[in-house]
N, C-alpha and C positions, 0 to 999 in steps of 0.2 A: 826607315820604317814608318808606316802610316800611324796617325794619331788614333788613340783609343779614347772614347768619351762615354761616361755613364751618368745618367741623370735619374733621380728619383724624387717624387714629390707627393705631398699629402696635403689636401685641402679639407677643411671642416668648418661647419657653421653651426652656431647655437642660437636658438630662439630664446630670448629673455622673457620669462613668464611674469611680466610686470603686473598684468591684471588678473593672473591666477586661472586662465583658461585651461592651460595644460594640467594643473593640479586638479581642476574640477573634472576634466576628462578622465584622469586616472581614478579619481574618487568614484565617478560613475561606473567605470569598468569594474572596480572592486565590489561595488554594490550589486552589479549584475551577477558577478560570481557568487556572492552571498545568496542572492535570490535564486540562482540555479540550484545551489546546494540545499536550500530549504524547500524548494519544489520537489526534489528528489526525496527528501525526508517526508514531505506530505504524502507522496505516493506510497512510500513504505508504510506509513501509518494507516493509510486506507486499505493497503493490501493486508496488513496484519489483522485489522479489524474485520475484514471480510472472511479471512481464514478462520479466525476465532468464531465468528458467527455461524459459518458453515459447520465447524466442528461441534459447537454446541447443539445445533440442529441434528447432526448426526447422532450424537450420544443420546439426545432426548428421544429421538425416533426409535432408536434401538431399545431404550427402556420401555417406550410405549408398546413396542412389539412383544416384549416379554410379558408385560401386564396384560395385553390383549390375548396372548396365548394361554396364560393362567386362567383368565376370565372365561375364555372359550372352553377350557377343560372343565371348569366348574359348571358352566351352562350345559355342556354336553351330558354331564352326569345328571344334572337336574332334569333335562329333557328326557333322559332315559328312565329316571324314576317316575316322572309324570306319565310317560307312555305306558309303563308296566302297571301303574295304578289305574289308568284309563282302561287298559285291556282287562284288568281284573274287576272292573265295574265298581271301583271305589269311588269316593266322593270327588271325582275329577271330571270336569266337562271337556268337551272337544275344543272349547275356547282356551282353556288352560294349556292344553297340549300345544295348540297353534301358537299361543304366546311364547311358550318355552322354546319352541323350534324357531320362531321368528327372531328372538333374542340371540340364539345361537348363530343363525345365518347372518344377522347384522354385525355381530362381533367378528365372524370369519371374513366378511367382506372387507373389513378394515385393515386386515393384516397385509394383503398384497399392495395396497396403496402406501402403507408405512414402509414396506420393503423397498418400493420404488423410490420413496423419498430418501431413504438411507443410501441407495445406490447413487442418486442424483447428488447428494452431498459429497460423497466420496469422489465422484467425477469432478465436482467443482473445486474441491480442495486440491486434487491432483493438478488440475489446469492452473490454478493460482500459484502453485509452487513450481510451475514450469515443467511438469511431467506429462506423460500420456494419460488420458482419462482413466484407463484401467490399471495405472501402475501401483496404486495404493489399495486396491480392492482387497487383496488378501490380508494386508496388515490392519486396515481399518474396519474390516468386517467382523473382527473379534469384539465381542461386547466388552465395553469398559465403562466405569462409573462416570457420571456427569461431573466435570470439573467444578470445584467449589469456588465461590467468590472469596476474596480476602476479607477477613473480619473488619478491617479498617482500610480506608482508601485515603492516603495522605494528600489532601487537596491543597492545604495551605491557603494563602490569601488568593482571592479571585484574580487579582492582577498578576500574581506569580503563575497561576494556571493558565492564563491567556498568553503569557510569555513563553510557555512551554509548547504552545501550538505552533508547528512549522508553517501553517498557512498564515498566521499572524506575522511571524518573523519574515516570511516571504514578501508580504505586502509592505512591511516597513522597509525592507531592502529596495523594493521597486520604487517606493516613494523617495527614498534617499537617492537613488540613481536618477530619478526624474528631476529632483531638486538640484543635483549636481549639474545635470545637462542644462538647466536654465543658467546657472552661473557661467557655464562654458559659452553659452549663446550670448550672454551679456558681455562677456570678455571679447567676443568676435566684433563687437561694435567699435572697439577701440584700436588704435594702430598696433601693429606688431614690430618688435625690435629684434634684430638679429646681430650676433657677433660672428665674424668670419676670421679664420686663421689659415695659414699654410706653412708647411715645413718641406724644405727641399735640400737635396744633396747633389753635388755634381763633382765628378772625378774625371780629370783629363790626363793624358799622357803625351808628352811632347815628342816629336820625331827625333829618333836617335842618329 
């Protein structure tokens, strides 16, 4: 019978990180990941702030509409009384009647612009939340109180406040990554050392 022979081998090499270049590369990559995470958090903070601002504008304008409508009703009654007194020949001049009607017209003209501002805020909130512009019209058109601010804001030390800002932490991570890459570049100025090894197996069968 013919001989049968099998051979398997494995070669490997390792670079000895004598001057810390590889460690600095890993450090820079880790810092890049931290910077990317903080960048995402910064976007979320900005998005949350924009949604909160639009929501406050929405509720404030809705409240202004209610006030304007109540004011308009009072001015309408006042103009009606002034008109009746003028027609009756009482101590009311045409200028008084014109002023009363002008006030009523001025207040009435403010309501459509406030309603348009309310609709614009609803559209903006919907888009910021990743929805169609009209998706929240039915829900947010219902009048609701203006949110109250907390009685106390726990600021703490100014340095602690800065540390909570994701843009500050992102800049720190970017600086860390840049510093690590400088160390990696310096390590490239020096020689590289590698270790090589191999493992092999050979099986043979003699002719019977």
